N, C-alpha and C positions, 0 to 999 in steps of 0.2 A: 341522661343516659349513662349507664355504667358499662364499660367494656373491660373484659379481662384482657390482659396484654396479648394473649395469643388468638384473639378473635377478630381483629380489625383488618389487617392486611393479608390478603391471600398470597401475595408474593413473598413475604418474609415470615408470615405466621405470627406477626406481632403488631401491636399498635404503637410500638416504640420505634423511633428512628434508630437503625442499627449503628449509625456512627456516633450518636450522642447518648443513646439510652433514654431519651426523653419521649414523652407522648407526642404523637403526630399533631400537626397543626389543627386547631379547633378542639383540642382536648387538653386536659391537665392531669397530672398524676395525683392520685389520692395521697393525702398526707398520712393516712393511717394504714392503708392497704397498698403496699408497694407495687403490686402487680395489677392494679385497676386504674383505668383511665376514665375520666368523667368528661362529658361534653361541655364546652364553653356555652355561654348564653347565645341566643339568636344573633347572628351577624358578627359575632366575635371570632376572628380567625386565630387569635393567640391570646390566651388568658394567663394571668400571672398570680403569684401569691397563693396558689392552690385554691382559687376561687373562680367559679364559673362566670361571675359578673364583673370581674376586674380585668378589663381588656387592655392590651397594649397595641393591638392591630385589629383591623376589621376586614370582613369579607367584601368583595366587590359589591357596589351598590349601597354601602354603608359608610358613615363617617364616625370618627372617634370623638366623643365628647370629653374634653380635657378637664372641665370644671363644671360643677353643678349650677343649675339655674332652672327655676320652675320645676317642671316634672322631669327634667333631664338630670341624670346622675353622672358624676365624674367617672371616667374610665369605663364608659359603656359605649356601645355602638347603636346608632339609630339609622334606620333606613332613610336614604336620601337620593333623589335623582337630580337635585339642583344645588348641592353644596350644603352649607351649614344652615340650621334652622334659624328663624328670627330670634334676635337677642344674642347671637354668636357671630364671631368672625373667624376667618380661616388663616391662621398664622403659617401653617404648612398644609400642603395638599392633603385633603381628606381628614384633617384634624380641626376641631372646633373649640375655640376658647370663648368663654362667656364675655359679653360686653359688661360694662359697669351697670349696676342695678338701676341707675337713673336713666339709662339709654333704652330706647325701643330697638334701635339698630345701630350697628357700628361696622366699620370695615377694616380698621387698622390697629385697634388697641382697646384695652379694657380700662383705661383711665377715665375719670369723671368728665374730662373735657374732650373726649374722642367720640362723641355721639354723632351719628348721621341724622337721626330722627328721635323724637321724644314720645313717651307714652302719654295717654290722655290725662293722667294725674300730675304730670310735669310738662305742661304744654309750651313753656317758654324756652326758646332755643337761643343761646348766646354764643357768638363766635368771639375769640380773643382779638382777632384782627379781621378786617374786611375781606382779606384774601383767603382766610382759612376755610377749608371745606368741612371741618368738624367743629363741634362746639359742646357746650354744657347745657343740660336740661334742668329747669327748675320751675 
């Protein structure tokens, strides 16, 4: 969606924040046409780098994917009612970092020895010590 700067907000007559001159949340300013705002991709509350699919914050009901894994792309928002998708952990609220590629699931980090469970192609789970809750898949 392309909006001319004077078509979005009926109260100000502009889709720019009057204090900052920036496009309102959910839109980004055209790099080539200074008075046009373009909508961010679905779920994206704030996009950066003049790209609709480069998000830095998500709308309610979405989580921010910080790193790519499988079909999930870094700096994008994905719908979620229960936190991060499988293969990701949540280092900060509503932000998802990918687990190590050898892990099926993890809850605390992306290192190779921080897996909670293993995928079928790496079915062996090894803990460094008996008291560890995480381990390595191979």
